C-alpha positions as a Python dict, from the first residue, in 0.01 Angstrom:
ca = {
    (1, 'M'): (0, 0, 0),
    (2, 'N'): (40, -371, -71),
    (3, 'S'): (116, -530, -409),
    (4, 'N'): (-250, -588, -495),
    (5, 'E'): (-339, -225, -429),
    (6, 'L'): (-37, -95, -618),
    (7, 'F'): (-112, -317, -916),
    (8, 'E'): (-475, -205, -934),
    (9, 'K'): (-359, 156, -922),
    (10, 'S'): (-91, 95, -1183),
    (11, 'K'): (-331, -69, -1430),
    (12, 'K'): (-528, 255, -1449),
    (13, 'I'): (-234, 457, -1580),
    (14, 'V'): (17, 203, -1719),
    (15, 'P'): (-55, -50, -2000),
    (16, 'G'): (-120, -378, -1822),
    (17, 'G'): (11, -221, -1504),
    (18, 'V'): (374, -287, -1601),
    (19, 'H'): (653, -120, -1798),
    (20, 'S'): (768, -443, -1960),
    (21, 'P'): (548, -746, -2033),
    (22, 'V'): (792, -991, -1873),
    (23, 'R'): (726, -829, -1534),
    (24, 'S'): (358, -912, -1546),
    (25, 'F'): (217, -1238, -1415),
    (26, 'S'): (6, -1290, -1728),
    (27, 'S'): (192, -1612, -1807),
    (28, 'V'): (153, -1763, -1459),
    (29, 'G'): (-160, -1591, -1328),
    (30, 'G'): (-201, -1383, -1017),
    (31, 'T'): (-75, -1041, -916),
    (32, 'P'): (286, -926, -959),
    (33, 'V'): (486, -872, -643),
    (34, 'F'): (600, -513, -599),
    (35, 'F'): (951, -483, -456),
    (36, 'K'): (1096, -188, -271),
    (37, 'S'): (1458, -290, -208),
    (38, 'A'): (1719, -554, -277),
    (39, 'S'): (2058, -667, -156),
    (40, 'G'): (2280, -956, -250),
    (41, 'A'): (2060, -1248, -355),
    (42, 'K'): (1743, -1118, -191),
    (43, 'L'): (1447, -895, -272),
    (44, 'I'): (1222, -719, -21),
    (45, 'S'): (859, -664, -117),
    (46, 'V'): (641, -369, -19),
    (47, 'E'): (485, -608, 235),
    (48, 'D'): (833, -652, 391),
    (49, 'K'): (852, -1014, 281),
    (50, 'T'): (1194, -1147, 178),
    (51, 'Y'): (1241, -1343, -145),
    (52, 'I'): (1548, -1525, -269),
    (53, 'D'): (1594, -1396, -621),
    (54, 'Y'): (1669, -1620, -921),
    (55, 'C'): (1547, -1370, -1179),
    (56, 'L'): (1822, -1115, -1103),
    (57, 'S'): (1671, -846, -1325),
    (58, 'F'): (1677, -1105, -1607),
    (59, 'G'): (2052, -1150, -1598),
    (60, 'P'): (2261, -836, -1540),
    (61, 'L'): (2335, -892, -1171),
    (62, 'I'): (2607, -1156, -1182),
    (63, 'F'): (2741, -1028, -848),
    (64, 'G'): (2392, -991, -701),
    (65, 'H'): (2202, -677, -605),
    (66, 'R'): (2408, -376, -501),
    (67, 'H'): (2743, -547, -458),
    (68, 'P'): (2937, -321, -215),
    (69, 'E'): (3230, -256, -450),
    (70, 'I'): (3003, -167, -741),
    (71, 'Q'): (2775, 41, -516),
    (72, 'E'): (3075, 240, -396),
    (73, 'V'): (3163, 331, -755),
    (74, 'V'): (2800, 419, -833),
    (75, 'E'): (2768, 647, -530),
    (76, 'E'): (3097, 816, -612),
    (77, 'T'): (2983, 878, -970),
    (78, 'I'): (2643, 1012, -866),
    (79, 'N'): (2824, 1270, -654),
    (80, 'T'): (3039, 1363, -954),
    (81, 'A'): (2837, 1336, -1275),
    (82, 'W'): (2496, 1224, -1404),
    (83, 'S'): (2495, 1303, -1774),
    (84, 'F'): (2690, 1542, -1993),
    (85, 'G'): (2572, 1501, -2350),
    (86, 'A'): (2939, 1556, -2421),
    (87, 'C'): (3263, 1360, -2430),
    (88, 'E'): (3385, 1210, -2102),
    (89, 'P'): (3659, 964, -1994),
    (90, 'Y'): (3436, 696, -1836),
    (91, 'S'): (3313, 537, -2159),
    (92, 'L'): (3668, 543, -2293),
    (93, 'S'): (3789, 342, -1995),
    (94, 'L'): (3518, 79, -2045),
    (95, 'A'): (3578, 67, -2422),
    (96, 'E'): (3951, 24, -2371),
    (97, 'F'): (3898, -256, -2121),
    (98, 'I'): (3665, -448, -2354),
    (99, 'T'): (3871, -404, -2671),
    (100, 'S'): (4188, -502, -2484),
    (101, 'N'): (4034, -825, -2356),
    (102, 'I'): (3814, -946, -2643),
    (103, 'P'): (4026, -1010, -2956),
    (104, 'W'): (3744, -983, -3212),
    (105, 'V'): (3629, -644, -3083),
    (106, 'N'): (3837, -359, -3226),
    (107, 'K'): (3583, -81, -3178),
    (108, 'I'): (3263, -48, -2978),
    (109, 'R'): (2971, 195, -2959),
    (110, 'F'): (2765, 221, -2639),
    (111, 'V'): (2386, 261, -2650),
    (112, 'N'): (2110, 229, -2391),
    (113, 'S'): (1962, -116, -2454),
    (114, 'G'): (2002, -446, -2634),
    (115, 'T'): (1728, -346, -2877),
    (116, 'E'): (1923, -34, -2975),
    (117, 'A'): (2239, -240, -3017),
    (118, 'V'): (2069, -489, -3248),
    (119, 'M'): (1898, -217, -3453),
    (120, 'S'): (2231, -44, -3508),
    (121, 'A'): (2421, -363, -3591),
    (122, 'L'): (2165, -452, -3860),
    (123, 'R'): (2206, -108, -4014),
    (124, 'V'): (2584, -154, -4029),
    (125, 'A'): (2544, -498, -4189),
    (126, 'R'): (2312, -365, -4460),
    (127, 'A'): (2543, -73, -4527),
    (128, 'K'): (2849, -296, -4559),
    (129, 'T'): (2688, -556, -4787),
    (130, 'G'): (2448, -338, -4983),
    (131, 'R'): (2186, -607, -4924),
    (132, 'S'): (1842, -582, -4761),
    (133, 'K'): (1744, -924, -4629),
    (134, 'I'): (1826, -1054, -4283),
    (135, 'L'): (1789, -1403, -4139),
    (136, 'K'): (1677, -1476, -3783),
    (137, 'F'): (1556, -1788, -3603),
    (138, 'D'): (1235, -1885, -3425),
    (139, 'G'): (1313, -1908, -3055),
    (140, 'C'): (1565, -1622, -3054),
    (141, 'Y'): (1465, -1279, -2926),
    (142, 'H'): (1647, -964, -3031),
    (143, 'G'): (1438, -689, -2873),
    (144, 'H'): (1121, -521, -2994),
    (145, 'L'): (1261, -390, -3322),
    (146, 'D'): (991, -410, -3594),
    (147, 'S'): (1195, -609, -3842),
    (148, 'L'): (1290, -870, -3582),
    (149, 'L'): (965, -904, -3389),
    (150, 'V'): (857, -1167, -3636),
    (151, 'K'): (802, -1541, -3649),
    (152, 'A'): (805, -1807, -3917),
    (153, 'G'): (514, -1784, -4159),
    (154, 'S'): (291, -2071, -4257),
    (155, 'G'): (406, -2086, -4618),
    (156, 'L'): (745, -2141, -4779),
    (157, 'A'): (1054, -2188, -4566),
    (158, 'G'): (1195, -1850, -4474),
    (159, 'E'): (866, -1662, -4494),
    (160, 'S'): (785, -1452, -4190),
    (161, 'S'): (479, -1305, -4025),
    (162, 'S'): (438, -1036, -3763),
    (163, 'D'): (465, -1142, -3399),
    (164, 'S'): (292, -823, -3286),
    (165, 'L'): (13, -597, -3405),
    (166, 'G'): (125, -258, -3532),
    (167, 'I'): (400, -395, -3755),
    (168, 'G'): (332, -342, -4124),
    (169, 'T'): (411, -610, -4380),
    (170, 'E'): (659, -374, -4544),
    (171, 'M'): (865, -385, -4223),
    (172, 'I'): (911, -761, -4231),
    (173, 'Q'): (925, -840, -4602),
    (174, 'N'): (1305, -854, -4588),
    (175, 'T'): (1318, -1067, -4273),
    (176, 'L'): (1368, -1439, -4330),
    (177, 'V'): (1293, -1678, -4044),
    (178, 'L'): (1399, -2038, -3988),
    (179, 'P'): (1354, -2288, -3705),
    (180, 'L'): (1661, -2356, -3495),
    (181, 'D'): (1860, -2677, -3541),
    (182, 'D'): (1747, -2747, -3897),
    (183, 'E'): (2053, -2771, -4122),
    (184, 'E'): (1863, -2880, -4431),
    (185, 'S'): (1632, -2576, -4424),
    (186, 'L'): (1931, -2354, -4355),
    (187, 'E'): (2120, -2479, -4659),
    (188, 'N'): (1812, -2457, -4881),
    (189, 'L'): (1744, -2101, -4772),
    (190, 'F'): (2098, -1991, -4849),
    (191, 'Q'): (2083, -2158, -5190),
    (192, 'T'): (1773, -1949, -5267),
    (193, 'F'): (1849, -1617, -5096),
    (194, 'G'): (2217, -1634, -5000),
    (195, 'E'): (2335, -1352, -5225),
    (196, 'Q'): (2055, -1127, -5093),
    (197, 'I'): (2114, -1179, -4720),
    (198, 'A'): (2302, -896, -4548),
    (199, 'C'): (2338, -1076, -4217),
    (200, 'V'): (2239, -1367, -4001),
    (201, 'I'): (2153, -1274, -3642),
    (202, 'I'): (2131, -1540, -3373),
    (203, 'E'): (2156, -1584, -3000),
    (204, 'P'): (2442, -1836, -2987),
    (205, 'L'): (2280, -1945, -2661),
    (206, 'P'): (1905, -1890, -2711),
    (207, 'A'): (1773, -1800, -2366),
    (208, 'N'): (1451, -1608, -2426),
    (209, 'F'): (1219, -1897, -2510),
    (210, 'G'): (1356, -2154, -2273),
    (211, 'L'): (1725, -2243, -2266),
    (212, 'L'): (1771, -2393, -2613),
    (213, 'V'): (2138, -2495, -2614),
    (214, 'Q'): (2248, -2534, -2975),
    (215, 'R'): (2484, -2792, -3123),
    (216, 'K'): (2826, -2646, -3195),
    (217, 'S'): (2823, -2813, -3538),
    (218, 'Y'): (2499, -2632, -3625),
    (219, 'L'): (2643, -2293, -3529),
    (220, 'E'): (2958, -2375, -3725),
    (221, 'K'): (2739, -2453, -4027),
    (222, 'I'): (2583, -2105, -4000),
    (223, 'Y'): (2930, -1951, -3980),
    (224, 'K'): (3053, -2140, -4288),
    (225, 'L'): (2748, -2047, -4495),
    (226, 'C'): (2790, -1682, -4398),
    (227, 'R'): (3150, -1694, -4519),
    (228, 'K'): (3053, -1872, -4842),
    (229, 'Y'): (2788, -1613, -4932),
    (230, 'Q'): (2973, -1309, -4788),
    (231, 'T'): (2696, -1261, -4535),
    (232, 'L'): (2778, -1100, -4201),
    (233, 'L'): (2726, -1301, -3882),
    (234, 'I'): (2587, -1113, -3580),
    (235, 'F'): (2595, -1276, -3237),
    (236, 'D'): (2331, -1139, -3001),
    (237, 'E'): (2512, -1185, -2670),
    (238, 'V'): (2293, -951, -2469),
    (239, 'I'): (2230, -1236, -2223),
    (240, 'S'): (2530, -1464, -2277),
    (241, 'G'): (2797, -1195, -2304),
    (242, 'F'): (3013, -1185, -1988),
    (243, 'R'): (2763, -1430, -1830),
    (244, 'V'): (2881, -1772, -1958),
    (245, 'G'): (3241, -1656, -1964),
    (246, 'F'): (3420, -1327, -2012),
    (247, 'G'): (3428, -1376, -2389),
    (248, 'G'): (3072, -1505, -2400),
    (249, 'M'): (2959, -1776, -2639),
    (250, 'A'): (3194, -1656, -2915),
    (251, 'E'): (3488, -1752, -2696),
    (252, 'F'): (3326, -2077, -2583),
    (253, 'L'): (3248, -2185, -2941),
    (254, 'N'): (3565, -2042, -3092),
    (255, 'I'): (3348, -1878, -3357),
    (256, 'Q'): (3427, -1515, -3438),
    (257, 'P'): (3120, -1311, -3534),
    (258, 'D'): (3147, -1006, -3756),
    (259, 'L'): (2942, -800, -3510),
    (260, 'V'): (2838, -868, -3153),
    (261, 'C'): (2561, -708, -2947),
    (262, 'Y'): (2595, -671, -2570),
    (263, 'G'): (2367, -563, -2286),
    (264, 'K'): (2271, -657, -1930),
    (265, 'I'): (2602, -737, -1751),
    (266, 'I'): (2794, -478, -1953),
    (267, 'G'): (2617, -201, -1758),
    (268, 'G'): (2662, -347, -1409),
    (269, 'G'): (2288, -325, -1343),
    (270, 'F'): (2226, 0, -1531),
    (271, 'P'): (2070, 45, -1879),
    (272, 'V'): (2364, -3, -2113),
    (273, 'G'): (2390, -181, -2447),
    (274, 'A'): (2663, -194, -2707),
    (275, 'Y'): (2746, -317, -3054),
    (276, 'A'): (3100, -394, -3155),
    (277, 'G'): (3319, -551, -3419),
    (278, 'S'): (3613, -489, -3649),
    (279, 'A'): (3742, -138, -3710),
    (280, 'E'): (3643, -175, -4076),
    (281, 'L'): (3277, -233, -3989),
    (282, 'M'): (3251, 4, -3695),
    (283, 'D'): (3412, 289, -3889),
    (284, 'L'): (3098, 287, -4104),
    (285, 'V'): (2917, 443, -3806),
    (286, 'A'): (2874, 821, -3788),
    (287, 'P'): (3061, 1045, -3753),
    (288, 'S'): (3335, 824, -3905),
    (289, 'G'): (3106, 690, -4174),
    (290, 'P'): (2762, 717, -4335),
    (291, 'V'): (2564, 490, -4096),
    (292, 'Y'): (2375, 721, -3862),
    (293, 'Q'): (2311, 631, -3498),
    (294, 'A'): (2289, 858, -3195),
    (295, 'G'): (2166, 866, -2836),
    (296, 'T'): (2122, 1146, -2581),
    (297, 'L'): (2201, 932, -2278),
    (298, 'S'): (2436, 683, -2445),
    (299, 'A'): (2750, 612, -2241),
    (300, 'N'): (2594, 748, -1924),
    (301, 'P'): (2875, 790, -1667),
    (302, 'I'): (2699, 583, -1399),
    (303, 'G'): (2645, 284, -1628),
    (304, 'M'): (2996, 313, -1770),
    (305, 'R'): (3166, 304, -1431),
    (306, 'A'): (2936, 36, -1288),
    (307, 'G'): (2997, -171, -1601),
    (308, 'L'): (3374, -128, -1585),
    (309, 'K'): (3390, -227, -1219),
    (310, 'T'): (3176, -533, -1292),
    (311, 'L'): (3388, -646, -1587),
    (312, 'Q'): (3712, -584, -1397),
    (313, 'K'): (3590, -804, -1113),
    (314, 'L'): (3486, -1075, -1358),
    (315, 'K'): (3824, -1069, -1529),
    (316, 'I'): (4024, -1075, -1206),
    (317, 'E'): (3811, -1318, -1002),
    (318, 'N'): (3691, -1551, -1283),
    (319, 'P'): (3381, -1673, -1094),
    (320, 'Y'): (3255, -1873, -1393),
    (321, 'P'): (3372, -2227, -1305),
    (322, 'A'): (3240, -2200, -948),
    (323, 'L'): (2908, -2053, -1065),
    (324, 'E'): (2865, -2334, -1318),
    (325, 'R'): (2931, -2605, -1057),
    (326, 'K'): (2699, -2436, -811),
    (327, 'T'): (2420, -2399, -1068),
    (328, 'K'): (2438, -2765, -1173),
    (329, 'D'): (2437, -2889, -814),
    (330, 'F'): (2159, -2659, -697),
    (331, 'T'): (1925, -2722, -989),
    (332, 'A'): (1980, -3099, -967),
    (333, 'K'): (1873, -3094, -602),
    (334, 'L'): (1579, -2862, -673),
    (335, 'T'): (1461, -3085, -957),
    (336, 'E'): (1486, -3391, -736),
    (337, 'L'): (1269, -3216, -478),
    (338, 'I'): (1008, -3113, -733),
    (339, 'N'): (991, -3465, -872),
    (340, 'E'): (935, -3602, -523),
    (341, 'Y'): (615, -3403, -479),
    (342, 'D'): (489, -3324, -832),
    (343, 'S'): (307, -3562, -1064),
    (344, 'V'): (498, -3426, -1366),
    (345, 'E'): (861, -3532, -1400),
    (346, 'W'): (1085, -3228, -1425),
    (347, 'E'): (1446, -3164, -1522),
    (348, 'A'): (1678, -2864, -1529),
    (349, 'V'): (1874, -2752, -1833),
    (350, 'C'): (2188, -2562, -1731),
    (351, 'F'): (2457, -2370, -1912),
    (352, 'G'): (2704, -2178, -1701),
    (353, 'S'): (2501, -1990, -1440),
    (354, 'L'): (2178, -2004, -1644),
    (355, 'F'): (1911, -2266, -1585),
    (356, 'W'): (1566, -2359, -1711),
    (357, 'L'): (1313, -2585, -1539),
    (358, 'K'): (1104, -2790, -1779),
    (359, 'E'): (911, -3112, -1806),
    (360, 'K'): (1146, -3402, -1871),
    (361, 'T'): (1173, -3504, -2236),
    (362, 'S'): (1329, -3803, -2407),
    (363, 'K'): (1590, -3589, -2583),
    (364, 'E'): (1750, -3249, -2554),
    (365, 'I'): (1539, -2956, -2674),
    (366, 'H'): (1700, -2735, -2939),
    (367, 'S'): (1389, -2580, -3096),
    (368, 'I'): (1070, -2419, -2964),
    (369, 'T'): (860, -2679, -3146),
    (370, 'E'): (1001, -2944, -2911),
    (371, 'I'): (887, -2775, -2590),
    (372, 'P'): (605, -2976, -2425),
    (373, 'K'): (264, -2824, -2507),
    (374, 'N'): (152, -2796, -2145),
    (375, 'H'): (480, -2648, -2020),
    (376, 'K'): (329, -2305, -1948),
    (377, 'S'): (50, -2431, -1720),
    (378, 'Q'): (273, -2686, -1545),
    (379, 'F'): (536, -2423, -1468),
    (380, 'A'): (273, -2183, -1332),
    (381, 'K'): (186, -2436, -1059),
    (382, 'I'): (550, -2476, -953),
    (383, 'F'): (610, -2101, -975),
    (384, 'H'): (334, -2013, -729),
    (385, 'K'): (425, -2289, -486),
    (386, 'L'): (780, -2156, -467),
    (387, 'L'): (671, -1791, -466),
    (388, 'N'): (444, -1848, -166),
    (389, 'N'): (745, -1935, 47),
    (390, 'G'): (985, -1670, -74),
    (391, 'I'): (1154, -1807, -389),
    (392, 'Y'): (1132, -1567, -681),
    (393, 'L'): (1172, -1700, -1033),
    (394, 'A'): (1099, -1507, -1351),
    (395, 'P'): (718, -1518, -1390),
    (396, 'S'): (718, -1721, -1711),
    (397, 'G'): (796, -2080, -1795),
    (398, 'Y'): (990, -1960, -2098),
    (399, 'E'): (1229, -1730, -1913),
    (400, 'V'): (1552, -1868, -1772),
    (401, 'G'): (1683, -1839, -1418),
    (402, 'F'): (2022, -1707, -1305),
    (403, 'L'): (2263, -1755, -1019),
    (404, 'S'): (2505, -1493, -890),
    (405, 'T'): (2808, -1495, -665),
    (406, 'A'): (2574, -1364, -394),
    (407, 'H'): (2397, -1703, -390),
    (408, 'T'): (2610, -1855, -117),
    (409, 'D'): (2594, -2219, -12),
    (410, 'N'): (2380, -2115, 285),
    (411, 'I'): (2134, -1925, 66),
    (412, 'L'): (2106, -2218, -174),
    (413, 'A'): (2047, -2454, 118),
    (414, 'D'): (1777, -2219, 252),
    (415, 'T'): (1618, -2218, -94),
    (416, 'L'): (1599, -2597, -97),
    (417, 'D'): (1445, -2598, 252),
    (418, 'L'): (1185, -2344, 143),
    (419, 'A'): (1118, -2540, -175),
    (420, 'K'): (1059, -2857, 22),
    (421, 'K'): (817, -2675, 249),
    (422, 'S'): (641, -2520, -53),
    (423, 'L'): (600, -2847, -239),
    (424, 'R'): (495, -3038, 70),
    (425, 'E'): (218, -2785, 128),
}
């Protein structure tokens, strides 16, 4: 069956035909491509067409699909253990490696997703402070947890409204929301609610609604206000952790969060999340303390060993500088090509091995309100032109792209050739 047939069949038994909205083509139009296999930097569709992949499962695959060294560990584990529901040494090895290499992480608890990690970190923050309110920012995504699937309301600064049906007002009444990059509103909010706020949660590199690189001084302001009001600071590094550098954005910014949430790369391509912090905070988690959190498949042996092998390779090989140079060079050339054939002037925002194609603006974009209004429709045109000739980007103008070590110079050159052909057509 081809992708069209599979999608029609899937829509009859799966909501929208997909198991996560970001996999649908609702933002760009058309029918999702169904893939049957992958290797390195390439995907193979059910029609046996090859695509060069810049979605990379939305970030986890920093060494590409099925890197031989990681695959060897996965196959060895599958032949040894799947799941115990009991103590095992594999999670201990990964925990030891992380706590030994990240100074602000004394203890860590593994879960199955970024959403689980965030949910648990919020619970710890509320338990530690005895406060109920949390502060998040428009343009940051922290999973589909009820209390965080909210947006700024239309009334007073800090008010929030549901970003999804099915979320009762009682679930969001303690969630405060602010726009990014607005220091005045931030200070005013803390003056009003500071002593009621348990924690501030932020993506230090917002990468779920475009790539909204924040000013270091703004993030430092958040840190200082948290210290002033004894509010905990949570960094959501599900995307940026181990992706922009081994120590993530916390290391890059030299800002130490109280709690950090990980996902994606930490599992080496398998469903693993984690929350971590000081021993004082993490010892509040059961069975050490009164904050309950559990998971049947948490610390699955396959994800633990794949994650450890991935992190060991990252620590030893340090591919970050080369990936950053490669990303900047590639996206500059791709943007130049697009601008040669498209009526809209484009530019690429890059940070490490992440990139975001957008319409050119007169200044850097730090907030979702600054994104051009027609960005979605303009991106859809570029997306389909590139897709037609075998270049796979995430099917949304608000999702970022990724490079991996599997994107060799030859593959990047092939991508540019295919892009030129696509745009010329």
